[in-house]
C-alpha positions in Angstrom: -45.9 7.4 -6.0 -43.9 10.1 -4.1 -40.2 9.8 -4.1 -38.1 8.3 -1.1 -37.0 11.0 1.4 -33.6 9.8 1.6 -31.2 7.4 -0.1 -27.6 6.2 1.1 -25.2 4.7 -1.3 -21.6 3.4 -0.4 -19.5 3.0 -3.6 -16.2 1.0 -3.3 -12.7 1.9 -4.0 -10.8 -0.3 -6.6 -7.2 -1.4 -7.7 -6.5 -1.1 -11.0 -4.0 -4.0 -11.7 -3.2 -3.3 -15.2 -4.3 -3.0 -18.9 -3.7 -6.1 -21.3 -3.8 -4.4 -24.5 -3.5 -0.7 -24.7 -3.2 -0.2 -28.3 -5.8 -2.7 -29.4 -3.5 -4.6 -31.6 -5.8 -8.0 -31.3 -9.0 -6.1 -32.0 -10.1 -4.7 -28.7 -8.4 -2.1 -27.1 -7.6 -1.9 -23.3 -9.0 -4.7 -21.2 -8.1 -4.6 -17.6 -8.3 -6.6 -14.2 -8.8 -5.1 -11.0 -10.4 -5.7 -7.3 -12.8 -3.9 -5.0 -11.9 -2.6 -1.6 -13.4 -2.9 1.7 -11.9 -0.1 3.7 -11.9 2.5 1.5 -15.0 4.0 -0.1 -17.4 7.0 -1.2 -20.5 6.9 0.9 -23.1 9.7 0.7 -26.9 10.4 1.3 -29.2 12.4 -1.0 -32.1 13.7 0.8 -35.3 15.7 -0.1 -34.5 19.5 0.3 -36.0 22.7 -0.9 -32.6 23.9 -2.4 -29.4 22.5 -3.6 -26.8 21.4 -1.1 -23.7 19.7 -1.1 -21.6 19.0 2.1 -18.6 17.0 2.9 -15.2 15.9 1.2 -15.1 16.0 -2.6 -17.9 18.4 -2.8 -16.7 20.3 -5.6 -16.6 17.1 -7.7 -19.9 15.9 -6.5 -21.5 19.2 -7.5 -20.0 18.7 -11.1 -21.3 15.3 -11.0 -24.7 16.5 -9.9 -25.1 19.1 -12.5 -24.1 16.8 -15.5 -26.5 14.0 -14.1 -29.5 16.1 -13.6 -29.1 17.8 -17.0 -28.7 14.4 -18.6 -31.7 13.0 -16.8 -33.9 15.8 -17.1 -34.5 16.0 -13.2 -34.3 18.9 -10.8 -30.9 19.3 -8.9 -32.8 20.7 -6.0 -31.5 17.9 -3.5 -29.5 17.8 -0.5 -26.2 15.6 -0.7 -24.3 14.8 2.4 -20.9 12.9 1.7 -19.8 10.9 4.7 -16.6 9.6 3.3 -15.0 10.1 -0.2 -12.2 8.3 -1.9 -9.1 10.4 -2.1 -9.3 11.9 -5.6 -6.6 11.4 -8.5 -4.5 8.9 -6.5 -5.6 5.7 -8.8 -8.3 4.4 -6.5 -11.2 5.3 -8.7 -12.7 8.2 -7.1 -14.2 9.8 -10.0 -16.3 6.8 -11.3 -17.5 5.8 -7.8 -18.7 9.4 -7.1 -20.4 9.6 -10.5 -22.0 6.1 -10.1 -23.0 6.9 -6.3 -24.8 10.1 -7.2 -26.2 8.7 -10.3 -27.7 5.8 -8.6 -29.0 8.0 -5.6 -30.7 10.2 -8.3 -32.1 7.0 -10.2 -33.6 6.0 -7.0 -34.9 9.2 -5.8 -36.8 10.1 -9.2 -37.4 6.3 -10.1 -36.0 6.4 -13.5 -35.3 2.9 -14.0 -31.9 3.4 -15.2 -29.0 0.7 -14.9 -25.6 1.3 -13.6 -24.3 1.0 -17.4 -27.0 3.7 -18.2 -25.3 6.0 -15.7 -22.0 5.3 -16.6 -22.4 6.0 -20.3 -24.3 9.4 -19.5 -21.2 10.2 -17.3 -18.5 9.1 -19.8 -17.2 6.6 -17.5 -15.4 3.4 -18.8 -13.9 5.3 -21.8 -10.8 3.2 -21.1 -11.0 1.0 -18.0 -14.3 -0.9 -17.2 -13.1 -2.0 -13.5 -14.5 0.7 -11.4 -18.0 0.1 -13.3 -17.5 -3.6 -12.9 -16.6 -3.4 -9.0 -19.6 -1.2 -8.5 -22.0 -3.7 -9.9 -20.2 -7.1 -8.6 -17.5 -6.6 -6.0 -14.5 -9.0 -5.9 -12.2 -9.3 -8.8 -13.0 -8.3 -12.2 -11.8 -8.7 -15.8 -13.3 -6.4 -18.3 -13.0 -7.1 -22.0 -12.0 -3.3 -23.2 -13.4 -1.4 -26.1 -14.2 -2.8 -29.3 -16.1 -0.7 -32.4 -19.6 -1.1 -30.6 -18.7 -0.7 -27.1 -20.3 1.7 -24.9 -19.0 0.7 -21.5 -16.5 -2.4 -21.4 -18.3 -5.6 -20.5 -17.0 -7.5 -17.5 -16.1 -10.9 -18.7 -14.8 -12.5 -15.3 -16.1 -11.8 -11.7 -14.3 -14.1 -9.1 -14.4 -13.9 -5.2 -10.8 -13.0 -3.7 -9.8 -15.3 -0.9 -11.0 -13.8 2.3 -7.4 -13.9 4.2 -5.6 -12.0 1.4 -4.7 -8.5 2.2 -3.3 -5.9 0.1 -0.8 -3.3 1.4 -1.2 0.4 -0.1 1.7 2.6 -0.3 0.1 6.4 -0.5 2.2 9.3 -1.7 0.5 12.5 -0.8 0.8 14.0 -4.3 -1.6 13.1 -7.3 -1.2 11.1 -10.4 -2.0 11.9 -14.1 -6.1 12.8 -14.6 -8.3 14.6 -16.7 -6.7 16.2 -19.9 -3.0 15.1 -18.8 -4.3 11.5 -18.7 -6.0 11.9 -22.1 -2.6 13.6 -23.5 -0.5 11.0 -22.0 -2.4 8.0 -23.4 -2.2 9.6 -27.0 1.5 10.2 -26.9 2.5 6.7 -25.9 4.0 4.4 -28.6 2.1 1.2 -29.7 1.8 -1.9 -27.3 3.6 -4.8 -28.7 1.1 -7.4 -29.9 3.1 -10.2 -28.7 3.1 -8.7 -25.4 -0.6 -8.4 -25.5 -0.9 -12.1 -26.4 1.5 -13.0 -23.8 -0.6 -11.2 -21.0 -4.0 -12.3 -22.0 -2.8 -16.0 -21.7 -1.0 -15.2 -18.3 -4.3 -13.7 -16.9 -6.5 -16.3 -18.3 -4.7 -19.5 -17.8 -2.6 -18.5 -14.6 -3.8 -15.6 -12.9 -7.5 -16.4 -12.7 -7.1 -20.2 -11.9 -4.7 -18.8 -9.0 -7.4 -16.7 -7.5 -10.1 -19.3 -7.7 -7.6 -22.0 -6.1 -6.1 -19.5 -3.5 -2.6 -19.5 -4.9 -1.5 -16.0 -3.9 2.2 -16.6 -5.2 1.1 -17.5 -8.7 -1.4 -14.6 -8.7 1.0 -12.3 -7.5 3.5 -13.2 -10.1 1.3 -12.6 -12.8 0.3 -9.3 -11.7 3.8 -8.2 -11.1 4.8 -9.3 -14.5 1.5 -7.4 -16.0 2.7 -4.1 -14.1 6.2 -4.5 -15.4 5.1 -4.6 -18.9 2.4 -1.6 -18.4 4.6 0.3 -16.2 7.5 0.6 -18.9 5.1 1.5 -21.4 3.7 4.4 -19.3 7.2 5.3 -18.3 7.8 8.1 -20.7 4.6 9.6 -19.4 4.9 9.3 -15.8 8.9 9.4 -15.4 9.5 5.9 -14.7 7.7 2.5 -13.8 6.3 4.3 -10.8 4.8 8.1 -10.8 6.5 8.6 -7.5 10.0 7.7 -7.0 9.6 7.4 -3.1 6.5 4.7 -3.6 8.8 2.9 -6.1 11.4 2.5 -3.4 8.8 1.3 -1.0 7.8 -1.1 -3.4 11.1 -2.7 -3.8 11.5 -3.0 -0.3 8.3 -4.7 0.2 9.0 -7.3 -2.4 12.1 -8.0 -0.1 9.7 -8.6 2.6 8.1 -11.4 0.6 5.2 -9.3 -0.6 3.6 -10.2 -4.2 1.7 -8.7 -6.8 3.8 -5.5 -6.7 2.7 -2.5 -8.7 1.0 0.7 -9.2 -2.7 1.2 -9.1 -3.8 3.1 -12.5 -1.9 6.2 -13.0 -0.7 6.0 -9.3 0.9 7.6 -7.5 -0.4 5.0 -5.1 1.3 1.6 -5.0 0.1 -1.8 -3.9 1.1 -5.2 -3.2 -0.5 -8.5 -1.7 0.3 -10.9 1.2 -1.5 -14.0 2.5 -2.9 -12.9 5.8 -4.0 -9.7 7.9 -1.2 -10.7 10.7 1.7 -10.7 7.9 0.3 -7.4 6.5 0.2 -5.7 9.8 3.6 -6.8 10.6 4.9 -5.7 7.5 3.2 -2.4 7.6 4.6 -1.7 11.3 8.2 -2.3 9.8 7.7 0.1 6.8 6.5 2.8 9.1 9.7 2.5 10.8 12.0 1.9 7.6 10.1 4.8 6.0 9.9 7.2 8.7 11.9 9.8 7.3 10.0 10.1 4.2 7.1 12.2 5.3 5.0 12.1 2.1 4.2 8.2 2.4 1.5 6.5 4.1 0.8 2.7 4.6 -2.5 1.2 4.8 -3.8 -2.5 4.7 -6.9 -3.2 2.9 -9.1 -6.2 2.1 -10.9 -7.4 -1.1 -14.9 -6.4 -1.1 -16.3 -9.7 -2.4 -20.1 -8.6 -2.0 -22.0 -9.2 -5.0 -23.1 -5.7 -5.9 -20.3 -4.3 -3.7 -22.1 -0.8 -4.0 -24.9 -0.2 -1.1 -27.9 1.3 -1.8 -30.2 2.0 1.1 -33.7 3.9 0.4 -35.7 5.3 3.2 -38.9 7.2 3.5 -40.2 9.3 6.5 
């Protein structure tokens, strides 16, 4: 059977809304909650070629992923990859995991390898801390992962829920970059132990308040829990990132957004991107228009409105032969 001639993969960005137990004081480390996004994604096409070519945004990162994947899969890297869109790198939206899974899924289909998303993630060492990127690639919507135990290869998805369709998330983007790579690893290693009592409280809050709130469409309660989670995690990360927010400008914008009625105030992953939630597209658009005026003199800030990607299997893979 011949290989398909062209495979297109779309992988969604994600909001990482916080870790549950950073120190593993209850036996499993990390555990996290997050949401797949519609409007920000990585989209690429892998096609037959007589030489290796990579074009488009984040081509350098894609090249590293291709080399690592092809070596691990024992297949040729003589393919063409055209990247139509790429999640911005190192801003807290999951660019690395989604690029790795997108290219890995394309190679898997092209060479008919029979690998799962989890197999690809393990090959690329994704999910060493958070399993949200893998979970939203598989499922979309809101996911909660179970962190890492002694036998964990990739963090398991424990919960998958659809996010109410009207909810909107406002992103506050700083043109700088958050901690990543060796800096991120060093920051985690330098953090003090996360209090067990705090981890217990966050587990209860997420399980018995935030998740039922999503199921019942109660944005206020969901937002309250996420804000509390973000405060707890932000204070813990503060020594590594200089405060609850990695960007002081983003922090000021988030405080202003809270005064406008937004809820679920926080920073995704190591930032610097901030996020918050409101109940409808109309409210989101109105607040963002005001924010652009309010912060017009802060040249490094951008504001965007995004929605949850609820598609089961949020990543999209299209195979074509000709």
